[in-house]
C-alpha atoms as one frame of an Amber mdcrd trajectory, in Angstrom:
protein
  83.336  29.482 -21.274  84.303  33.113 -21.895  81.465  33.536 -24.361  78.913
  32.063 -21.944  80.106  34.361 -19.138  80.020  37.427 -21.411  76.571  36.510
 -22.674  75.272  36.057 -19.138  76.643  39.450 -18.149  75.054  40.974 -21.239
  71.665  39.556 -20.267  72.063  40.817 -16.707  73.094  44.304 -17.843  70.398
  44.408 -20.521  67.789  43.414 -17.919  68.991  45.899 -15.299  69.231  48.933
 -17.601  65.470  49.230 -18.304  64.684  48.638 -14.628  67.167  51.308 -13.572
  65.938  53.806 -16.166  62.295  53.311 -15.279  63.217  53.483 -11.595  64.872
  56.864 -12.107  61.901  58.123 -14.138  59.525  56.827 -11.495  61.433  58.512
  -8.645  61.587  61.885 -10.417  57.940  61.580 -11.436  56.994  60.749  -7.852
  58.474  63.991  -6.527  57.015  66.034  -9.399  53.553  64.516  -8.865  53.752
  65.205  -5.112  54.615  68.797  -5.883  51.690  69.019  -8.292  49.312  67.467
  -5.717  50.504  69.944  -3.049  49.765  72.833  -5.405  46.341  71.364  -6.231
  45.559  71.006  -2.534  46.357  74.682  -2.004  44.007  75.574  -4.868  41.278
  73.479  -3.243  42.071  75.148   0.091  41.545  78.579  -1.500  38.104  77.572
  -2.798  37.314  76.178   0.665  38.154  79.507   2.345  36.030  81.406  -0.174
  33.139  79.005   0.522  33.514  79.489   4.271  33.405  83.271   3.820  30.225
  82.852   1.789  28.748  80.751   4.617  29.435  83.545   7.133  27.804  86.097
   4.834  24.777  83.851   4.343  24.352  83.345   8.089  24.512  87.107   8.824
  21.971  87.707   6.053  19.717  85.012   7.569  19.926  86.798  10.945  19.121
  90.197   9.437  16.343  88.870   7.164  14.693  86.876   9.957  14.791  89.851
  12.311  13.258  92.227   9.764  10.598  89.717   8.738   9.584  89.241  12.328
   9.421  93.003  13.025   7.271  93.574   9.936   4.874  90.630  10.407   5.262
  89.517  14.029   5.217  85.998  12.561   7.563  83.726  14.558   8.232  81.653
  11.431  10.667  84.406  10.403  12.742  83.583  13.493  13.785  80.224  11.990
  16.522  81.682   9.718  17.363  84.170  12.504  17.968  81.359  15.021  19.726
  79.206  12.420  22.156  82.008  11.616  22.904  82.642  15.298  23.514  78.934
  15.875  25.995  78.548  13.027  27.884  81.804  12.609  30.405  81.430  15.427
  31.360  77.935  14.294  31.699  79.247  10.746  34.014  82.036  11.928  36.077
  79.496  13.845  36.385  77.296  10.737  37.432  80.315   8.679  39.998  81.301
  11.330  41.414  77.752  11.425  41.634  77.462   7.642  43.694  80.697   7.355
  45.894  80.232  10.423  49.025  80.402   8.224  48.036  83.765   6.646  48.519
  86.869   8.883  46.622  89.117   6.446  43.561  86.853   6.545  43.781  86.476
  10.308  43.594  90.269  10.666  40.637  90.381   8.267  38.846  87.643  10.170
  39.336  89.376  13.532  37.875  92.532  12.007  35.026  90.461  10.559  34.335
  88.770  13.908  34.124  92.194  15.608  31.684  93.495  12.987  29.616  90.316
  13.168  29.296  90.677  16.932  28.272  94.335  16.481  25.693  93.317  13.922
  24.326  90.541  16.129  24.127  92.961  19.081  22.246  95.459  16.913  19.842
  92.829  15.616  19.270  91.466  19.113  18.501  94.994  20.321  15.877  95.573
  17.636  14.562  92.043  18.196  14.153  92.726  21.928  12.314  95.984  21.254
  10.024  94.269  18.766   9.321  91.331  21.061   8.447  93.646  23.939   5.897
  95.433  21.700   7.942  98.646  21.227   7.757  98.461  17.439   8.178 102.224
  16.922  11.496 102.236  18.777  12.601  99.152  16.860  11.626 100.794  13.562
  13.458 104.013  14.488  16.557 101.995  15.341  16.427 100.221  11.964  15.924
 103.518  10.115  19.012 104.961  11.824  21.043 103.009   9.212  23.451 101.856
  11.890  22.707  98.241  11.002  23.138  98.947   7.289  26.527 100.554   7.861
  27.686  97.557   9.842  26.389  95.195   7.170  28.198  97.179   4.468  31.394
  96.909   6.500  30.898  93.169   6.883  30.456  92.794   3.125  33.576  94.849
   2.529  35.672  92.700   4.888  34.303  89.519   3.301  35.213  90.936  -0.134
  38.698  91.683   1.222  38.979  88.064   2.367  37.816  86.792  -1.034  40.128
  89.179  -2.899  43.078  87.962  -0.838  42.133  84.369  -1.588  41.645  85.121
  -5.294  45.125  86.672  -5.379  46.476  83.526  -3.754  44.365  81.438  -6.138
  46.018  83.065  -9.174  49.465  82.359  -7.754  48.574  78.815  -6.720  46.882
  78.048 -10.018  49.950  79.209 -11.875  52.170  77.104  -9.584  49.852  74.111
 -10.117  49.967  74.625 -13.886  53.773  74.809 -13.801  53.977  71.670 -11.657
  51.602  69.867 -13.999  53.673  70.813 -17.018  56.911  69.810 -15.279  55.397
  66.483 -14.315  54.191  65.864 -17.854  57.577  66.827 -19.348  59.408  64.587
 -16.893  57.184  61.624 -17.626  57.348  62.104 -21.420  61.127  62.691 -21.645
  61.968  60.110 -19.002  59.661  57.493 -20.544  61.101  58.177 -24.001  64.642
  57.664 -22.705  63.623  54.534 -20.802  61.857  53.164 -23.881  64.939  53.746
 -26.028  67.097  51.948 -23.465  64.559  49.136 -23.293  64.498  48.766 -27.083
  68.298  48.596 -27.226  68.363  46.070 -24.422  65.626  44.004 -26.031  67.482
  43.846 -29.352  70.630  42.762 -27.553  68.988  39.677 -26.039  66.336  39.071
 -28.698  67.770  35.883 -30.171  68.170  34.156 -26.836  64.758  35.201 -25.577
  62.842  34.385 -28.753  62.257  30.761 -27.876  61.145  31.643 -24.349  58.788
  34.305 -25.737  57.132  31.699 -27.937  56.535  29.474 -24.913  55.179  32.399
 -22.911  52.913  33.365 -25.812  51.532  29.830 -25.960  50.902  29.848 -22.202
  49.094  33.188 -22.428  46.895  31.926 -25.244  46.035  28.833 -23.225  45.259
  30.985 -20.194  42.998  33.253 -22.274  41.188  30.263 -23.714  40.740  28.883
 -20.200  39.295  32.188 -19.024  36.935  32.266 -22.002  35.717  28.765 -21.150
  35.170  29.839 -17.536  33.212  32.889 -18.701  31.039  30.692 -20.925  30.394
  28.300 -18.041  29.455  31.208 -15.781  27.196  32.644 -18.479  25.458  29.287
 -18.827  25.049  29.017 -15.055  23.653  32.552 -14.820  21.246  31.862 -17.693
  20.091  28.679 -16.008  19.551  30.561 -12.732  17.563  33.248 -14.528  15.401
  30.702 -16.388  14.769  28.810 -13.133  13.690  32.037 -11.442  11.347  32.908
 -14.325   9.845  29.396 -14.185   9.097  29.857 -10.504   7.110  33.078 -11.040
   4.017  31.526 -12.765   3.953  28.743 -10.152   3.123  31.318  -7.502   0.027
  32.275  -9.524  -0.980  28.632 -10.041  -0.544  27.872  -6.334  -2.525  30.959
  -5.392  -5.472  30.063  -7.623  -5.417  26.480  -6.289  -5.769  27.857  -2.751
  -8.632  30.106  -3.924 -10.411  27.107  -5.418 -10.170  25.298  -2.091 -11.827
  28.205  -0.296 -15.597  27.903  -0.762 -16.125  31.539   0.166 -14.059  32.717
  -2.803 -15.087  30.679  -5.882 -17.833  28.471  -4.534 -18.117  24.861  -3.451
 -16.457  22.083  -5.462 -17.481  18.454  -5.788 -15.160  15.628  -4.733 -13.744
  15.073  -8.186 -12.962  18.780  -8.511 -11.410  18.880  -5.033  -9.186  15.924
  -5.945  -8.105  17.710  -9.150  -7.275  20.889  -7.242  -5.279  18.919  -4.660
  -3.361  17.224  -7.481  -2.591  20.623  -9.036  -1.441  21.952  -5.662   0.765
  18.943  -4.820   2.371  18.880  -8.273   2.971  22.640  -8.070   4.762  22.149
  -4.755   6.907  19.402  -6.296   7.801  21.638  -9.236   8.638  24.526  -6.902
  10.993  22.226  -4.972  12.664  21.059  -8.168  13.189  24.653  -9.323  14.462
  25.666  -5.879  16.988  22.813  -6.043  18.163  23.975  -9.467  18.470  27.582
  -8.265  20.392  26.535  -5.122  22.741  24.388  -7.196  23.402  27.358  -9.493
  24.038  29.611  -6.474  26.580  27.055  -5.297  28.292  27.053  -8.690  28.371
  30.850  -8.828  29.467  31.114  -5.157  26.467  33.361  -4.404  24.630  31.371
  -1.746  23.992  33.506   1.357  24.420  32.324   4.934  23.256  33.797   8.243
  24.990  32.411  11.327  23.760  32.622  14.902  24.004  30.594  18.078  21.119
  28.165  18.650  20.186  25.026  20.571  20.750  21.838  18.587  17.946  19.960
  20.362  15.492  22.672  19.162  16.693  22.056  15.610  16.228  18.316  15.979
  12.728  18.651  17.498  11.862  20.964  14.604  12.693  18.165  12.130  10.153
  15.901  13.804   7.482  18.604  13.622   8.202  19.549  10.018   8.570  16.098
   8.460   6.157  13.921  10.451   3.427  14.271   7.802   5.749  12.767   5.175
   5.777   9.522   7.172   2.030   8.941   7.147   1.630   7.343   3.698   4.178
   4.616   4.484   3.509   4.462   8.243   7.201   5.176   8.886   8.488   5.321
  12.463  10.322   8.688  12.655  12.406   9.245  15.826  14.899  11.727  17.257
  17.422   9.920  19.485  19.461  12.998  20.449  20.296  13.001  24.138  22.891
  15.731  24.584  22.026  19.385  25.211  24.149  21.088  22.566  24.550  24.590
  21.260  26.300  25.618  18.086  26.960  28.798  16.122  26.025  28.124  12.506
  23.188  28.689  10.000  20.101  26.786  11.241  18.102  27.567   8.073  20.732
  25.962   5.850  21.007  22.982   8.230  17.210  22.604   7.973  17.697  22.482
   4.191  20.267  19.692   4.520  17.956  17.737   6.830  15.003  18.233   4.452
  16.898  16.752   1.515  18.279  13.807   3.495  14.934  12.978   5.182  13.043
  13.199   1.866  15.557  10.806   0.284  15.147   8.407   3.219  11.338   8.513
   2.906  11.612   7.665  -0.820  13.717   4.570  -0.228  12.318   3.264   3.062
   9.694   0.471   2.777   6.232   0.594   4.335   6.397   0.417   8.156  10.071
   1.347   7.912  12.207   3.417  10.285  14.032   6.751  10.016  16.188   7.990
  12.877  17.879  11.381  13.319  20.563  12.234  15.861  23.127  14.866  16.871
  26.203  14.403  19.071  29.345  16.302  20.037  32.648  15.172  18.538  35.933
  17.028  19.190  34.109  20.343  19.575  32.081  19.827  16.368  28.538  18.504
  16.066  27.911  15.364  13.990  24.365  14.912  12.683  22.975  11.855  10.960
  19.856  10.596   9.174  19.576   6.809   9.344  17.084   4.575   7.566  16.417
   0.854   7.151  15.862   1.062   3.380  17.303  -1.158   0.706  20.771   0.413
   0.908  23.094   1.713  -1.799  25.586  -0.525  -3.652  29.274   0.332  -3.177
  29.829   0.979  -6.875  27.137   3.681  -6.897  28.142   5.527  -3.728  30.989
   7.536  -5.297  28.648   9.354  -7.685  26.000  10.300  -5.099  27.342  13.827
  -4.562  27.648  14.563  -8.279  25.169  16.828 -10.026  22.095  15.095 -11.578
  23.245  11.648 -10.397  20.489   9.036 -10.026  20.962   5.620  -8.446  18.208
   4.259 -10.688  18.695   5.670 -14.195  16.005   3.600 -15.916  12.957   5.214
 -17.514  10.781   3.287 -15.061  12.445   4.583 -11.897   9.900   5.019  -9.140
  11.422   8.060  -7.419  11.436  11.583  -8.805  13.879  14.404  -8.237  16.592
  16.269 -10.070  19.608  14.539  -8.545  20.627  17.856  -6.968  19.582  17.323
  -3.343  22.825  15.695  -2.192  24.885  18.165  -4.241  23.203  20.986  -2.319
  23.776  19.191   1.005  27.469  18.832   0.208  27.765  22.476  -0.879  26.090
  23.783   2.274  28.106  21.625   4.719  31.414  22.502   3.036  30.538  26.216
   2.913  29.895  26.007   6.676  33.342  24.446   7.109  32.094  20.881   7.530
  31.844  17.659   5.547  29.265  15.025   4.584  29.591  11.274   4.026  27.549
   8.070   4.130  27.632   4.491   5.292  25.366   2.013   3.522  24.850  -1.715
   3.251  22.555  -3.300   0.690  19.477  -4.766   2.335  20.082  -3.077   5.702
  19.862   0.665   5.095  21.832   3.881   4.763  23.145   6.505   7.176  24.111
   9.977   6.003  26.428  11.903   8.365  27.332  15.577   8.228  29.795  17.223
  10.601  29.459  20.968  11.339  32.180  22.905  13.228  31.168  25.374  15.896
  31.607  29.023  14.862  33.527  28.192  11.665  34.072  31.061   9.224  31.884
  30.931   6.139  33.682  29.984   2.901  34.848  33.380   1.571  33.512  32.549
  -1.888  30.016  32.711  -0.422  28.416  35.602   1.462  27.501  35.814   5.151
  24.582  38.155   5.964
């Protein structure tokens, strides 16, 4: 009992010593680093004041240069730097005054500078007025009097005094910053060395008891790293698949474009019926391939959590009417009765484009499995604040044992080589991904020989899944 208690105390002490030593080092380092940062900020402040003094000098030069250029050429373009200098110089003086508010020497220099600047501006304005009024000789005589030059020389001298004062402070502050930096470095090195020594001693003291636990931790880390590597490989495969799908889609645009050109008699001439049929076949098969590639790309976006959503408020009945308009042509070959039985006037804040995508996949599936002269019905209704949509058909239905796999990637109800319906098996996966990303859910009810109904419930104004992006 005594040995167990002593050993427990040893572990506690050995664990607390490194923490305490690093805590002390961290505290001392914190104060040293703050001192170093303060010194560095003063160095930056010095450079800022020098830059502000340069700005004042530049503005006064712009005023003088613009005024002389105008007097010599009478070209108003020279007034641009003149006006720019006048517009900025007072604000620059105010900034300089604010930046040196803690330095009485600099405040005196700046007051002297402000007085000289006002004298210089008054002189320039006087010559400018004489020149503008056409009295160029008087303006020239005033310039030749050297009064303006003397004032400008005084301004330069005061600005040099300001810079010299700041350079003196810069030397002091740089030295203080260097000292703080060295002190910080010494504190970190010495303190870390001491803390490391204490840590080593403590580690040796509890090594035997911790060895077994370390082995377990090591195994867990290795398993975690292997898991991360597997995830990275999966992501790399998904990204490669997305890239290949995108590259496959590029030539299809060209094929589709040339097919449209062949249809236009004014572009490549008139085709006979056999040629027209061939072009239509090319066009329809290209559209099918584009849809397949789009499904693959959307599925990859879902896997990589990169599908984008754009939410806005819209009328549900407009969305439902749009389905009738978009998909009515699909019904012609089988003479399918396609109806919208929505009665409520609903509004919802969600992504109508993505909901159109869900409807497109569900309606296309229904068309594939509905018999000739069959029926497809769509509807939307309010339920507990959400909106429940459905696509209902009177097709052959889906057996219970095959329903669980419907929302799995590449799943096909008919897996035989002679299956009559195409597709990648990704449509329902995409539907599920979109509804869940919008905060909703999707499910189905089906009975063999009677038909299938797919439901999807979308909440109003639900936040997009954070793994995806809202634009």
